[in-house]
Backbone bond lengths (Angstrom), bond angles and torsions (degrees), N, CA, C in turn:
res aa  C-N    CA-C-N  psi(-1)  N-CA   C-N-CA  omega(-1)  CA-C   N-CA-C  phi
1 X - - - 1.461 - - 1.526 108.82 -
2 X 1.292 113.85 138.21 1.461 119.90 179.98 1.529 109.12 -91.17
3 X 1.318 117.15 120.47 1.460 121.17 -177.48 1.519 112.64 -90.89
4 X 1.304 117.78 3.66 1.457 119.62 -177.76 1.526 111.77 -74.61
5 X 1.313 117.88 -39.94 1.461 120.71 -176.22 1.527 113.57 -62.87
6 X 1.334 120.45 -46.40 1.466 118.73 178.25 1.530 112.89 -60.23
7 X 1.324 117.33 -39.69 1.462 118.61 -179.10 1.523 111.36 -68.96
8 X 1.328 117.52 -36.14 1.465 120.40 177.78 1.515 109.97 -67.80
9 X 1.342 117.05 -43.84 1.460 120.01 178.21 1.523 111.06 -63.66
10 X 1.317 117.60 -38.59 1.464 120.70 177.60 1.533 110.64 -64.15
11 X 1.306 116.81 -42.03 1.463 120.25 179.54 1.526 110.74 -63.38
12 X 1.333 117.05 -45.05 1.466 119.65 178.03 1.525 111.19 -65.95
13 X 1.324 117.75 -37.74 1.459 120.64 177.95 1.523 111.01 -63.46
14 X 1.329 116.60 -43.86 1.469 119.66 179.00 1.530 110.68 -64.98
15 X 1.309 117.47 -39.99 1.461 120.79 176.83 1.521 110.22 -61.96
16 X 1.322 117.50 -43.35 1.464 121.70 178.69 1.525 110.80 -62.15
17 X 1.329 117.63 -44.70 1.462 121.16 -179.46 1.524 110.64 -63.65
18 X 1.324 117.61 -45.35 1.469 120.08 179.63 1.527 111.61 -64.28
19 X 1.318 116.98 -39.12 1.464 120.47 177.20 1.517 110.74 -65.48
20 X 1.324 116.46 -42.57 1.460 120.23 179.23 1.525 110.95 -63.87
21 X 1.331 117.65 -43.69 1.468 120.32 178.45 1.523 111.49 -63.67
22 X 1.307 117.25 -37.50 1.461 120.56 177.39 1.524 110.74 -63.91
23 X 1.315 116.90 -44.82 1.465 119.95 178.84 1.524 111.70 -64.30
24 X 1.328 117.34 -40.59 1.470 120.54 177.36 1.522 110.08 -62.10
25 X 1.342 117.09 -43.98 1.460 120.80 179.94 1.530 110.77 -62.67
26 X 1.331 117.09 -42.85 1.459 120.14 179.36 1.523 111.75 -64.40
27 X 1.316 117.26 -40.92 1.467 120.69 179.27 1.520 110.32 -66.83
28 X 1.325 117.35 -43.23 1.466 119.86 179.44 1.525 111.42 -65.57
29 X 1.319 117.64 -40.41 1.463 119.25 179.93 1.520 110.61 -67.92
30 X 1.316 117.68 -32.56 1.469 120.82 176.71 1.528 110.36 -67.17
31 X 1.330 117.09 -41.77 1.458 120.74 -179.55 1.527 111.87 -67.57
32 X 1.332 117.63 -31.22 1.456 120.96 -177.79 1.522 112.52 -85.25
33 X 1.321 117.90 -0.93 1.447 120.96 173.23 1.507 115.81 90.32
34 X 1.306 118.96 16.91 1.457 120.60 179.83 1.521 112.73 -71.22
35 X 1.331 118.25 -15.73 1.452 121.57 -178.13 1.515 112.03 -110.66
36 X 1.315 118.01 9.02 1.452 120.77 -176.28 1.514 112.90 -80.60
37 X 1.337 114.56 -172.66 1.463 119.71 -177.66 1.530 111.94 -71.11
38 X 1.333 117.89 -22.64 1.466 121.28 179.18 1.523 112.11 -103.02
39 X 1.309 117.54 24.29 1.458 119.90 -174.87 1.532 113.02 -69.06
40 X 1.317 117.72 -24.42 1.469 120.84 -179.58 1.530 112.24 -92.47
41 X 1.307 118.20 0.68 1.459 121.25 -176.42 1.530 113.63 -60.34
42 X 1.339 120.82 -43.00 1.476 118.67 178.22 1.529 112.94 -58.28
43 X 1.317 117.24 -37.23 1.468 120.28 179.28 1.524 110.13 -64.39
44 X 1.319 117.16 -46.02 1.463 120.30 -179.13 1.526 111.00 -67.45
45 X 1.336 117.44 -35.44 1.463 119.85 177.46 1.518 110.45 -64.55
46 X 1.334 117.82 -41.56 1.460 120.30 178.31 1.521 111.02 -66.27
47 X 1.337 117.74 -37.12 1.464 120.00 177.83 1.526 110.75 -66.70
48 X 1.338 117.53 -39.21 1.469 120.23 176.53 1.514 110.79 -64.34
49 X 1.340 116.99 -42.32 1.458 120.39 178.77 1.521 111.28 -61.47
50 X 1.329 117.55 -39.59 1.461 120.90 178.17 1.523 111.18 -65.37
51 X 1.324 116.74 -40.80 1.464 120.14 -179.77 1.524 111.99 -67.92
52 X 1.321 116.00 -35.00 1.470 120.39 -178.62 1.515 112.55 -86.05
53 X 1.309 118.57 -8.78 1.459 121.61 -179.61 1.507 113.60 82.26
54 X 1.312 118.63 15.94 1.465 122.30 178.18 1.512 108.82 -90.57
55 X 1.313 115.94 91.71 1.464 119.99 -177.85 1.514 109.16 -96.96
56 X 1.312 116.09 134.42 1.474 121.51 177.84 1.514 108.25 -108.19
57 X 1.305 116.45 84.61 1.455 117.46 176.71 1.472 113.83 143.17
């Protein structure tokens, strides 16, 4: 029995799954607004809170 084919198919399957998960993550992050014009707002809000001494935690 040739063991090369199962390992090649497994490698391609894993590559397909990782690519699919990456695409799903990118689509979900786009829908949730991580790439929009206000995407950096949480960072600036945290920096303002640090400057003003408003610590949450």
